[in-house]
C-alpha positions as CSV (number, residue, x, y, z in Angstrom):
1,M,35.8,301.2,63.1
2,F,33.3,301.0,66.0
3,R,35.9,302.3,68.4
4,I,36.7,305.3,66.2
5,T,33.0,306.1,65.9
6,L,32.4,305.8,69.6
7,T,35.4,308.0,70.3
8,Q,34.1,310.7,68.0
9,V,30.6,310.6,69.5
10,G,32.3,310.9,72.9
11,F,34.2,314.0,71.8
12,F,31.0,315.5,70.5
13,L,29.0,314.9,73.7
14,L,31.8,316.0,76.0
15,P,30.9,319.8,76.1
16,F,27.2,318.8,76.8
17,A,28.4,316.6,79.7
18,V,30.7,319.2,81.1
19,Y,27.9,321.9,80.9
20,A,25.4,319.5,82.6
21,L,27.9,318.8,85.4
22,W,28.5,322.5,85.8
23,L,24.7,323.1,86.1
24,W,24.4,320.3,88.6
25,L,27.3,321.5,90.7
26,S,26.2,325.1,90.7
27,K,22.7,324.1,91.7
28,K,20.9,326.2,89.1
29,T,17.2,326.3,89.9
30,E,16.0,327.0,86.4
31,T,17.8,324.3,84.5
32,A,15.3,324.3,81.6
33,K,16.1,328.0,81.0
34,A,19.8,327.2,81.2
35,W,19.5,324.8,78.2
36,S,18.3,327.6,75.9
37,R,18.9,327.6,72.1
38,G,22.0,329.8,72.5
39,H,23.7,327.5,74.9
40,I,22.8,324.4,72.7
41,F,24.2,326.1,69.6
42,W,27.6,326.9,71.2
43,L,27.8,323.4,72.8
44,T,27.2,321.9,69.4
45,V,29.9,324.1,67.8
46,A,32.3,323.2,70.6
47,G,31.5,319.5,70.1
48,G,31.9,319.7,66.3
49,L,35.3,321.5,66.7
50,L,36.5,318.7,69.1
51,V,35.5,316.1,66.6
52,I,37.3,317.9,63.8
53,V,40.5,318.3,65.9
54,S,40.4,314.7,67.0
55,F,40.1,313.6,63.3
56,V,43.2,315.7,62.4
57,V,45.2,314.4,65.4
58,M,44.3,310.8,64.6
59,A,45.2,311.2,61.0
60,S,48.6,312.8,61.8
61,F,49.6,310.1,64.2
62,K,48.7,307.2,62.0
63,E,51.8,304.9,62.0
64,G,51.2,302.8,58.9
65,H,52.0,303.7,55.3
66,E,49.9,303.4,52.2
67,G,49.2,299.8,51.4
68,Q,50.3,298.4,54.7
69,T,48.0,296.4,56.9
70,Y,48.0,296.2,60.7
71,R,48.7,292.8,62.3
72,P,47.4,292.7,65.9
73,V,49.2,291.3,68.9
74,E,49.4,287.5,68.7
75,F,50.9,284.5,70.5
76,R,53.3,282.6,68.2
77,D,55.1,279.5,69.6
78,G,54.4,280.6,73.2
79,V,55.9,284.0,72.6
80,L,53.9,287.3,72.5
81,V,54.5,289.0,69.2
82,P,53.7,292.8,69.3
83,G,51.3,294.4,66.9
84,R,52.9,295.8,63.7
85,Y,52.3,297.1,60.2
86,E,53.3,294.8,57.3
């Protein structure tokens, strides 16, 4: 669950990081003005859309069926048994 939450936070912060990198690479002198409310609003919208799209993609590629539980990779009798749904 922590991994999923961390992934979603990363998707939300991605537009902010890309914009900050663009400001740094373009050597904007007035960086405080570049982070105006309009820019923050659209970065927040873009981050929210990325989170929604990633939730939809994660839900559509889920391999298990209702009532199944995931068994992680394990060593059994010296043999590596791959992860599976049971």
